[in-house]
C-alpha positions in Angstrom: 73.3 116.1 74.1 77.0 116.2 74.9 78.3 119.1 77.0 81.9 119.9 77.9 82.2 122.3 80.9 85.6 123.9 81.4 86.9 126.9 83.3 88.8 128.1 86.3 88.8 126.4 89.7 86.0 127.6 91.8 83.9 128.9 88.9 81.1 126.5 89.4 81.8 123.8 86.8 80.6 120.9 88.9 77.5 122.6 90.1 76.5 123.5 86.6 77.2 120.0 85.4 74.8 118.6 88.1 72.1 121.1 87.1 72.5 120.3 83.4 72.4 116.6 84.1 69.0 117.1 85.7 67.7 119.1 82.8 69.0 116.7 80.1 68.6 113.5 82.1 72.1 112.4 81.3 75.2 111.2 83.2 78.1 113.4 84.3 81.8 112.6 84.5 83.5 114.8 87.0 87.2 114.8 86.2 88.1 115.6 89.8 86.4 112.4 90.8 88.6 110.4 88.5 91.8 112.4 89.1 91.9 111.5 92.7 91.8 108.5 94.9 91.0 108.7 98.6 93.1 111.2 100.6 93.9 113.3 97.5 96.2 110.6 96.0 96.5 111.1 92.3 95.3 108.2 90.1 97.7 107.1 87.4 97.3 108.5 83.9 96.4 105.3 82.2 93.6 104.5 84.6 92.2 108.1 84.2 92.3 107.7 80.4 90.7 104.3 80.5 87.8 105.6 82.7 87.3 108.7 80.5 87.3 106.6 77.3 84.9 104.1 78.8 82.5 106.9 79.8 82.6 108.5 76.4 82.3 105.3 74.5 79.3 104.0 76.5 77.2 107.1 76.8 75.2 108.5 73.8 74.9 111.8 75.7 77.1 113.1 78.4 78.3 116.0 80.4 82.0 116.2 81.3 83.1 118.6 84.0 86.7 119.7 84.0 89.7 120.8 82.0 92.3 118.0 82.1 93.8 118.4 78.7 95.4 114.9 78.8 92.0 113.3 78.9 90.7 113.1 75.3 90.6 116.9 75.1 90.4 117.0 71.3 87.7 114.3 71.2 85.7 116.1 73.9 85.8 119.4 72.0 84.9 117.8 68.7 82.0 115.6 70.1 80.5 118.2 72.4 77.3 119.9 71.2 77.9 122.7 73.6 81.1 123.8 75.3 80.6 126.0 78.4 83.6 128.1 79.5 83.3 129.4 83.0 85.8 132.3 83.1 84.9 134.1 86.3 87.4 136.6 87.7 90.0 135.3 90.2 88.5 136.8 93.3 85.0 135.6 92.4 86.4 132.1 92.1 88.3 132.5 95.4 85.1 133.5 97.1 83.1 130.7 95.5 85.7 128.2 96.5 85.7 129.5 100.1 81.9 129.2 100.3 82.2 125.7 98.9 84.8 124.9 101.6 82.4 126.1 104.3 79.6 124.1 102.9 81.5 120.8 102.6 84.1 121.3 105.4 85.3 117.9 106.8 83.2 116.1 104.1 83.6 115.0 100.5 81.5 117.0 98.1 79.3 115.0 95.6 81.6 115.6 92.6 84.8 114.6 94.2 86.5 111.2 94.8 85.4 109.6 98.0 87.7 110.3 100.9 88.9 113.7 99.5 87.5 116.0 102.2 87.0 119.6 101.0 90.0 121.7 101.7 91.0 125.4 101.3 94.7 125.8 101.9 97.4 128.1 100.7 98.3 125.8 97.7 94.7 125.9 96.5 94.4 129.6 97.0 97.6 130.0 94.9 96.1 127.8 92.2 92.9 129.8 92.1 94.5 133.2 92.0 97.6 132.6 89.9 98.8 129.1 88.8 95.4 128.0 87.4 95.3 131.1 85.2 98.6 130.4 83.4 99.2 131.7 79.9 98.7 128.2 78.7 95.3 127.9 80.3 94.2 131.3 78.9 95.4 130.3 75.5 93.5 127.0 75.6 90.3 128.9 76.4 90.9 131.4 73.6 91.6 128.5 71.2 88.3 126.9 72.1 86.4 130.2 71.5 88.1 130.6 68.1 87.9 127.0 67.0 84.3 126.3 68.1 82.6 129.7 68.1 79.1 128.4 67.2 79.0 125.9 70.1 80.9 127.8 72.8 79.2 129.7 75.6 81.5 132.0 77.6 80.3 132.9 81.1 82.3 135.5 83.0 80.1 136.4 86.0 77.1 135.3 88.1 74.6 137.4 86.1 75.6 135.7 82.9 75.4 132.3 84.6 72.0 133.1 86.0 70.9 134.2 82.5 72.3 131.0 80.9 70.5 128.8 83.5 67.3 130.6 82.9 67.5 130.2 79.1 68.0 126.5 79.6 65.0 126.1 81.9 62.9 128.3 79.7 63.8 126.2 76.7 63.2 123.0 78.6 59.7 124.3 79.7 58.9 125.2 76.1 60.0 121.8 74.7 58.0 120.0 77.5 54.8 121.9 76.7 54.7 121.0 73.0 
């Protein structure tokens, strides 16, 4: 199983990726973990591409968490069996990001590069509320939906996310029982 998870910052991509990894017993590539070096230093593009390609080439099944259009975007979309788009509203994402900040304050969360302590600053708030929801980003998500309608799951709120999670665990239980 190959799953690409994309969506707005704070929507729960990394959490869902970890949950799906447990269900499908596969590895996850968190793009935030390869984007950054310690202390939020940005890794160079060639190294990020090399790491992504190596992950995709060496895993028969995978989950990739993140947008990062420069990192084999077309290949990810083509190879993915399922594309999950987490398109929560901006204020839901802001609240979720703030709760994440409180949980991981002064520490590095599991899906982030070591040495990148969780932060919740004005720049990140601007990103969540406006900059991360650019016309280009919205168009990219709309294109995914139109290009890959049969394998794209769009989730816009917590109720839909809960329902999706339940459908996966119900399916997993059914498959395990047979």
